[in-house]
A tleap script that builds the chain and sets N, CA, C and O, in Angstrom:
source leaprc.protein.ff14SB
mol = sequence {
  NMET GLY GLU TYR ARG LYS ALA LYS ARG THR
  ILE GLU VAL SER ALA GLY GLU SER VAL ARG
  ILE ILE ARG GLU LEU GLN GLU LEU SER GLN
  ASN GLU LEU ALA VAL LEU SER GLY ILE PRO
  GLN SER THR ILE SER ALA ILE GLU ARG ASP
  ARG ILE ASN LEU GLY VAL GLU ARG ALA LYS
  GLN LEU ALA ARG ALA LEU LYS CYS HIE PRO
  SER VAL LEU VAL PHE PRO GLY TRP ASN VAL
  GLU ARG GLU SER ALA CALA
}
set mol.1.N position { -122.652 97.364 -34.443 }
set mol.1.CA position { -122.074 98.363 -33.440 }
set mol.1.C position { -122.930 99.451 -33.345 }
set mol.1.O position { -123.788 99.678 -34.198 }
set mol.2.N position { -122.730 100.233 -32.227 }
set mol.2.CA position { -123.667 101.250 -31.982 }
set mol.2.C position { -124.705 101.052 -31.230 }
set mol.2.O position { -125.244 102.028 -30.708 }
set mol.3.N position { -125.187 99.795 -31.025 }
set mol.3.CA position { -126.303 99.432 -30.216 }
set mol.3.C position { -125.814 98.876 -28.633 }
set mol.3.O position { -124.929 98.064 -28.364 }
set mol.4.N position { -126.572 99.497 -27.869 }
set mol.4.CA position { -126.134 99.227 -26.441 }
set mol.4.C position { -127.342 98.483 -25.754 }
set mol.4.O position { -128.518 98.665 -26.070 }
set mol.5.N position { -126.939 97.695 -24.858 }
set mol.5.CA position { -128.071 97.164 -24.081 }
set mol.5.C position { -127.847 97.685 -22.588 }
set mol.5.O position { -126.750 97.828 -22.049 }
set mol.6.N position { -129.086 97.939 -22.031 }
set mol.6.CA position { -128.910 98.487 -20.730 }
set mol.6.C position { -128.409 97.560 -19.694 }
set mol.6.O position { -128.857 96.413 -19.709 }
set mol.7.N position { -127.532 97.898 -18.789 }
set mol.7.CA position { -126.804 96.949 -17.772 }
set mol.7.C position { -127.943 96.464 -16.629 }
set mol.7.O position { -128.648 97.170 -15.908 }
set mol.8.N position { -127.873 95.243 -16.715 }
set mol.8.CA position { -128.669 94.570 -15.529 }
set mol.8.C position { -127.917 94.337 -14.136 }
set mol.8.O position { -126.716 94.073 -14.081 }
set mol.9.N position { -128.763 94.465 -12.996 }
set mol.9.CA position { -127.963 94.146 -11.895 }
set mol.9.C position { -127.922 92.587 -11.925 }
set mol.9.O position { -128.833 91.922 -12.417 }
set mol.10.N position { -126.873 92.086 -11.401 }
set mol.10.CA position { -126.505 90.633 -11.289 }
set mol.10.C position { -126.637 90.110 -10.003 }
set mol.10.O position { -126.744 88.889 -9.891 }
set mol.11.N position { -126.649 90.927 -8.867 }
set mol.11.CA position { -126.807 90.420 -7.559 }
set mol.11.C position { -127.817 91.288 -6.779 }
set mol.11.O position { -128.121 92.439 -7.091 }
set mol.12.N position { -128.361 90.507 -5.591 }
set mol.12.CA position { -129.254 91.282 -4.918 }
set mol.12.C position { -128.342 91.557 -3.562 }
set mol.12.O position { -127.530 90.755 -3.101 }
set mol.13.N position { -128.628 92.772 -3.063 }
set mol.13.CA position { -127.978 93.207 -1.957 }
set mol.13.C position { -128.947 93.281 -0.730 }
set mol.13.O position { -130.015 93.864 -0.918 }
set mol.14.N position { -128.745 92.867 0.244 }
set mol.14.CA position { -129.704 93.088 1.570 }
set mol.14.C position { -129.341 94.424 2.221 }
set mol.14.O position { -128.286 94.991 1.936 }
set mol.15.N position { -130.148 94.887 3.027 }
set mol.15.CA position { -129.893 96.254 3.851 }
set mol.15.C position { -128.672 95.925 4.796 }
set mol.15.O position { -127.808 96.784 4.972 }
set mol.16.N position { -128.597 94.783 5.361 }
set mol.16.CA position { -127.284 94.489 6.167 }
set mol.16.C position { -126.053 94.526 5.296 }
set mol.16.O position { -125.030 95.105 5.661 }
set mol.17.N position { -126.159 93.924 4.178 }
set mol.17.CA position { -124.960 93.875 3.254 }
set mol.17.C position { -124.462 95.124 2.854 }
set mol.17.O position { -123.255 95.317 2.705 }
set mol.18.N position { -125.552 96.221 2.620 }
set mol.18.CA position { -125.199 97.536 2.187 }
set mol.18.C position { -124.612 98.384 3.342 }
set mol.18.O position { -123.904 99.354 3.071 }
set mol.19.N position { -124.854 98.085 4.475 }
set mol.19.CA position { -124.340 98.736 5.681 }
set mol.19.C position { -122.792 98.216 5.576 }
set mol.19.O position { -121.879 99.042 5.585 }
set mol.20.N position { -122.552 96.913 5.483 }
set mol.20.CA position { -121.198 96.402 5.530 }
set mol.20.C position { -120.262 96.706 4.252 }
set mol.20.O position { -119.034 96.706 4.347 }
set mol.21.N position { -120.894 96.943 3.145 }
set mol.21.CA position { -120.276 97.435 1.964 }
set mol.21.C position { -119.826 98.848 2.254 }
set mol.21.O position { -118.647 99.197 2.204 }
set mol.22.N position { -120.871 99.666 2.572 }
set mol.22.CA position { -120.465 101.077 2.636 }
set mol.22.C position { -119.562 101.298 3.950 }
set mol.22.O position { -118.787 102.254 3.990 }
set mol.23.N position { -119.651 100.585 4.798 }
set mol.23.CA position { -118.651 100.610 6.013 }
set mol.23.C position { -117.135 100.302 5.560 }
set mol.23.O position { -116.174 101.001 5.881 }
set mol.24.N position { -117.072 99.054 4.699 }
set mol.24.CA position { -115.808 98.735 4.317 }
set mol.24.C position { -115.327 99.633 3.207 }
set mol.24.O position { -114.113 99.804 3.093 }
set mol.25.N position { -116.088 100.170 2.454 }
set mol.25.CA position { -115.624 101.308 1.548 }
set mol.25.C position { -115.088 102.501 2.194 }
set mol.25.O position { -114.354 103.219 1.514 }
set mol.26.N position { -115.344 102.829 3.413 }
set mol.26.CA position { -115.108 103.928 4.071 }
set mol.26.C position { -113.805 103.494 4.960 }
set mol.26.O position { -113.167 104.326 5.605 }
set mol.27.N position { -113.481 102.111 4.927 }
set mol.27.CA position { -112.232 101.583 5.710 }
set mol.27.C position { -112.577 101.735 7.152 }
set mol.27.O position { -111.708 102.018 7.977 }
set mol.28.N position { -113.871 101.549 7.484 }
set mol.28.CA position { -114.227 101.515 9.158 }
set mol.28.C position { -114.323 100.144 9.630 }
set mol.28.O position { -114.704 99.230 8.899 }
set mol.29.N position { -113.945 99.972 10.974 }
set mol.29.CA position { -114.243 98.760 11.392 }
set mol.29.C position { -115.645 98.811 12.188 }
set mol.29.O position { -116.164 99.886 12.489 }
set mol.30.N position { -116.184 97.632 12.485 }
set mol.30.CA position { -117.644 97.790 13.167 }
set mol.30.C position { -117.477 98.641 14.550 }
set mol.30.O position { -118.297 99.469 14.946 }
set mol.31.N position { -116.383 98.321 15.148 }
set mol.31.CA position { -116.089 99.287 16.385 }
set mol.31.C position { -115.969 100.815 16.121 }
set mol.31.O position { -116.318 101.679 16.925 }
set mol.32.N position { -115.476 101.022 14.996 }
set mol.32.CA position { -115.311 102.557 14.703 }
set mol.32.C position { -116.790 102.985 14.416 }
set mol.32.O position { -117.270 103.973 14.972 }
set mol.33.N position { -117.388 102.335 13.669 }
set mol.33.CA position { -118.732 102.670 13.226 }
set mol.33.C position { -119.653 102.727 14.475 }
set mol.33.O position { -120.525 103.591 14.564 }
set mol.34.N position { -119.465 101.882 15.344 }
set mol.34.CA position { -120.399 101.925 16.749 }
set mol.34.C position { -120.113 103.253 17.332 }
set mol.34.O position { -121.051 103.993 17.631 }
set mol.35.N position { -118.767 103.642 17.532 }
set mol.35.CA position { -118.490 104.997 18.208 }
set mol.35.C position { -119.049 105.978 17.529 }
set mol.35.O position { -119.697 106.799 18.179 }
set mol.36.N position { -118.942 106.134 16.090 }
set mol.36.CA position { -119.532 107.166 15.229 }
set mol.36.C position { -121.117 107.235 15.296 }
set mol.36.O position { -121.723 108.306 15.278 }
set mol.37.N position { -121.736 105.982 15.377 }
set mol.37.CA position { -123.156 106.059 15.251 }
set mol.37.C position { -123.834 106.033 16.616 }
set mol.37.O position { -124.966 106.499 16.741 }
set mol.38.N position { -123.165 105.494 17.655 }
set mol.38.CA position { -123.757 105.314 18.904 }
set mol.38.C position { -124.589 103.994 19.025 }
set mol.38.O position { -125.324 103.771 19.987 }
set mol.39.N position { -124.418 103.145 17.985 }
set mol.39.CA position { -125.225 101.857 17.959 }
set mol.39.C position { -124.067 100.818 18.426 }
set mol.39.O position { -122.950 100.798 17.909 }
set mol.40.N position { -124.471 99.991 19.435 }
set mol.40.CA position { -123.348 98.865 19.858 }
set mol.40.C position { -122.828 98.109 18.613 }
set mol.40.O position { -123.505 97.835 17.622 }
set mol.41.N position { -121.581 97.827 18.804 }
set mol.41.CA position { -120.985 96.906 17.762 }
set mol.41.C position { -121.643 95.550 17.672 }
set mol.41.O position { -121.676 94.993 16.574 }
set mol.42.N position { -122.138 95.008 18.674 }
set mol.42.CA position { -122.849 93.821 18.525 }
set mol.42.C position { -124.105 93.757 17.537 }
set mol.42.O position { -124.492 92.830 16.826 }
set mol.43.N position { -124.643 95.118 17.734 }
set mol.43.CA position { -125.973 95.398 16.886 }
set mol.43.C position { -125.616 95.452 15.509 }
set mol.43.O position { -126.219 94.787 14.667 }
set mol.44.N position { -124.568 96.288 15.209 }
set mol.44.CA position { -123.868 96.489 13.987 }
set mol.44.C position { -123.789 95.073 13.261 }
set mol.44.O position { -124.359 94.841 12.195 }
set mol.45.N position { -123.019 94.158 13.959 }
set mol.45.CA position { -122.620 92.817 13.592 }
set mol.45.C position { -123.989 92.102 13.046 }
set mol.45.O position { -124.083 91.627 11.914 }
set mol.46.N position { -124.999 92.098 13.989 }
set mol.46.CA position { -126.191 91.516 13.711 }
set mol.46.C position { -126.883 91.999 12.635 }
set mol.46.O position { -127.496 91.223 11.902 }
set mol.47.N position { -126.863 93.396 12.409 }
set mol.47.CA position { -127.453 93.969 11.149 }
set mol.47.C position { -126.842 93.539 9.876 }
set mol.47.O position { -127.485 93.177 8.892 }
set mol.48.N position { -125.540 93.604 9.962 }
set mol.48.CA position { -124.774 93.223 8.787 }
set mol.48.C position { -124.908 91.740 8.465 }
set mol.48.O position { -124.613 91.376 7.326 }
set mol.49.N position { -125.320 90.865 9.349 }
set mol.49.CA position { -125.562 89.454 9.205 }
set mol.49.C position { -127.018 89.179 8.831 }
set mol.49.O position { -127.375 88.035 8.553 }
set mol.50.N position { -127.881 90.238 8.820 }
set mol.50.CA position { -129.224 90.151 8.669 }
set mol.50.C position { -129.978 89.423 9.615 }
set mol.50.O position { -131.008 88.805 9.344 }
set mol.51.N position { -129.361 89.516 10.924 }
set mol.51.CA position { -129.942 88.661 12.106 }
set mol.51.C position { -131.215 89.532 12.728 }
set mol.51.O position { -132.214 89.026 13.238 }
set mol.52.N position { -130.979 90.839 12.585 }
set mol.52.CA position { -131.953 91.747 13.156 }
set mol.52.C position { -132.183 92.781 11.892 }
set mol.52.O position { -131.335 93.021 11.033 }
set mol.53.N position { -133.367 93.283 11.953 }
set mol.53.CA position { -133.751 94.329 11.016 }
set mol.53.C position { -132.987 95.678 11.169 }
set mol.53.O position { -132.633 96.031 12.294 }
set mol.54.N position { -132.745 96.380 10.167 }
set mol.54.CA position { -132.063 97.736 10.327 }
set mol.54.C position { -133.001 98.504 10.976 }
set mol.54.O position { -132.713 98.918 12.099 }
set mol.55.N position { -134.182 98.807 10.438 }
set mol.55.CA position { -135.086 99.813 11.108 }
set mol.55.C position { -134.756 101.211 10.763 }
set mol.55.O position { -133.593 101.551 10.546 }
set mol.56.N position { -135.790 102.059 10.705 }
set mol.56.CA position { -135.645 103.419 10.356 }
set mol.56.C position { -134.778 104.204 11.164 }
set mol.56.O position { -133.969 104.982 10.658 }
set mol.57.N position { -134.903 104.040 12.429 }
set mol.57.CA position { -134.007 104.936 13.241 }
set mol.57.C position { -132.619 104.587 13.276 }
set mol.57.O position { -131.754 105.462 13.241 }
set mol.58.N position { -132.300 103.148 13.353 }
set mol.58.CA position { -130.926 102.833 13.167 }
set mol.58.C position { -130.570 103.223 11.702 }
set mol.58.O position { -129.492 103.808 11.603 }
set mol.59.N position { -131.102 103.064 10.806 }
set mol.59.CA position { -130.781 103.478 9.376 }
set mol.59.C position { -130.305 105.018 9.420 }
set mol.59.O position { -129.276 105.435 8.889 }
set mol.60.N position { -131.155 105.723 10.083 }
set mol.60.CA position { -130.655 107.203 10.109 }
set mol.60.C position { -129.461 107.497 10.965 }
set mol.60.O position { -128.644 108.381 10.709 }
set mol.61.N position { -129.422 106.802 11.860 }
set mol.61.CA position { -128.032 106.829 12.770 }
set mol.61.C position { -126.772 106.359 11.901 }
set mol.61.O position { -125.713 106.987 11.899 }
set mol.62.N position { -126.968 105.323 11.248 }
set mol.62.CA position { -125.839 104.801 10.552 }
set mol.62.C position { -125.493 105.719 9.307 }
set mol.62.O position { -124.368 106.039 8.925 }
set mol.63.N position { -126.679 106.057 8.780 }
set mol.63.CA position { -126.472 107.019 7.537 }
set mol.63.C position { -125.607 108.252 7.978 }
set mol.63.O position { -124.611 108.587 7.337 }
set mol.64.N position { -125.996 108.853 9.002 }
set mol.64.CA position { -125.365 110.120 9.440 }
set mol.64.C position { -123.855 109.778 9.651 }
set mol.64.O position { -123.026 110.599 9.258 }
set mol.65.N position { -123.411 108.528 10.291 }
set mol.65.CA position { -122.169 108.253 10.527 }
set mol.65.C position { -121.386 107.789 9.354 }
set mol.65.O position { -120.172 107.922 9.195 }
set mol.66.N position { -122.295 107.192 8.500 }
set mol.66.CA position { -121.466 106.701 7.007 }
set mol.66.C position { -121.506 107.838 5.851 }
set mol.66.O position { -121.006 107.719 4.732 }
set mol.67.N position { -122.201 108.959 6.348 }
set mol.67.CA position { -122.333 110.062 5.396 }
set mol.67.C position { -123.160 109.831 4.037 }
set mol.67.O position { -122.822 110.350 2.973 }
set mol.68.N position { -124.187 109.065 4.174 }
set mol.68.CA position { -124.884 108.673 3.162 }
set mol.68.C position { -126.396 108.921 3.471 }
set mol.68.O position { -126.807 109.195 4.598 }
set mol.69.N position { -127.233 108.790 2.294 }
set mol.69.CA position { -128.820 108.775 2.615 }
set mol.69.C position { -129.310 107.647 3.211 }
set mol.69.O position { -128.884 106.618 2.685 }
set mol.70.N position { -130.155 107.463 4.248 }
set mol.70.CA position { -130.764 106.392 4.723 }
set mol.70.C position { -131.373 105.435 3.834 }
set mol.70.O position { -131.391 104.244 4.147 }
set mol.71.N position { -131.919 105.885 2.650 }
set mol.71.CA position { -132.544 105.059 1.530 }
set mol.71.C position { -131.488 104.252 0.971 }
set mol.71.O position { -131.828 103.170 0.491 }
set mol.72.N position { -130.293 104.569 0.943 }
set mol.72.CA position { -129.130 103.798 0.405 }
set mol.72.C position { -129.066 102.436 1.238 }
set mol.72.O position { -128.886 101.357 0.673 }
set mol.73.N position { -129.211 102.548 2.495 }
set mol.73.CA position { -129.266 101.478 3.462 }
set mol.73.C position { -130.486 100.707 3.332 }
set mol.73.O position { -130.497 99.525 2.991 }
set mol.74.N position { -131.556 101.422 3.621 }
set mol.74.CA position { -132.914 100.573 3.670 }
set mol.74.C position { -133.305 99.993 2.388 }
set mol.74.O position { -133.850 98.889 2.409 }
set mol.75.N position { -133.082 100.645 1.155 }
set mol.75.CA position { -133.528 100.076 -0.081 }
set mol.75.C position { -132.449 99.876 -1.122 }
set mol.75.O position { -132.498 100.432 -2.220 }
set mol.76.N position { -131.435 99.038 -0.734 }
set mol.76.CA position { -130.251 98.973 -1.701 }
set mol.76.C position { -130.558 98.372 -3.011 }
set mol.76.O position { -129.857 98.710 -3.965 }
set mol.77.N position { -131.436 97.593 -3.169 }
set mol.77.CA position { -131.877 97.029 -4.460 }
set mol.77.C position { -132.931 97.647 -5.184 }
set mol.77.O position { -133.394 97.116 -6.193 }
set mol.78.N position { -133.409 98.906 -4.669 }
set mol.78.CA position { -134.621 99.541 -5.337 }
set mol.78.C position { -134.301 99.879 -6.831 }
set mol.78.O position { -133.275 100.434 -7.225 }
set mol.79.N position { -135.319 99.464 -7.575 }
set mol.79.CA position { -135.367 99.673 -9.180 }
set mol.79.C position { -136.205 100.578 -9.416 }
set mol.79.O position { -137.360 100.157 -9.485 }
set mol.80.N position { -136.033 101.981 -9.612 }
set mol.80.CA position { -136.862 102.963 -9.941 }
set mol.80.C position { -137.948 102.484 -11.052 }
set mol.80.O position { -139.174 102.471 -10.939 }
set mol.81.N position { -137.170 102.107 -12.123 }
set mol.81.CA position { -138.116 102.030 -13.343 }
set mol.81.C position { -139.038 100.720 -13.028 }
set mol.81.O position { -140.252 100.808 -13.213 }
set mol.82.N position { -138.522 99.633 -12.601 }
set mol.82.CA position { -139.460 98.441 -12.270 }
set mol.82.C position { -140.584 98.847 -11.210 }
set mol.82.O position { -141.761 98.526 -11.377 }
set mol.83.N position { -140.165 99.530 -10.179 }
set mol.83.CA position { -141.113 99.633 -8.986 }
set mol.83.C position { -142.148 100.743 -9.357 }
set mol.83.O position { -143.288 100.659 -8.901 }
set mol.84.N position { -141.797 101.759 -10.152 }
set mol.84.CA position { -142.805 102.824 -10.493 }
set mol.84.C position { -143.674 102.387 -11.708 }
set mol.84.O position { -144.529 103.168 -12.125 }
set mol.85.N position { -143.513 101.304 -12.231 }
set mol.85.CA position { -144.306 100.937 -13.389 }
set mol.85.C position { -145.628 100.243 -12.989 }
set mol.85.O position { -146.441 99.855 -13.829 }
set mol.86.N position { -145.799 100.108 -11.618 }
set mol.86.CA position { -146.972 99.339 -11.085 }
set mol.86.C position { -148.106 100.159 -11.371 }
set mol.86.O position { -149.234 99.787 -11.047 }
savepdb mol mol.pdb
quit
């Protein structure tokens, strides 16, 4: 007892999945997010299904609408310790 192991991420999340997860956590429909962000609902759907790339500008628009930092959407699986060890 008294020894702890660091938690490990068990799933990988894509940028599109992160948009969907954050949208759903805020109880927004794709149509509502489209109105808030100015991005067509069909484009949001394609982003969430990873059919098209999120892109920096769309990430900024969606981040403003979802009230989060764009990096949360663009780099959902970023591991600071692993990536900075290079």
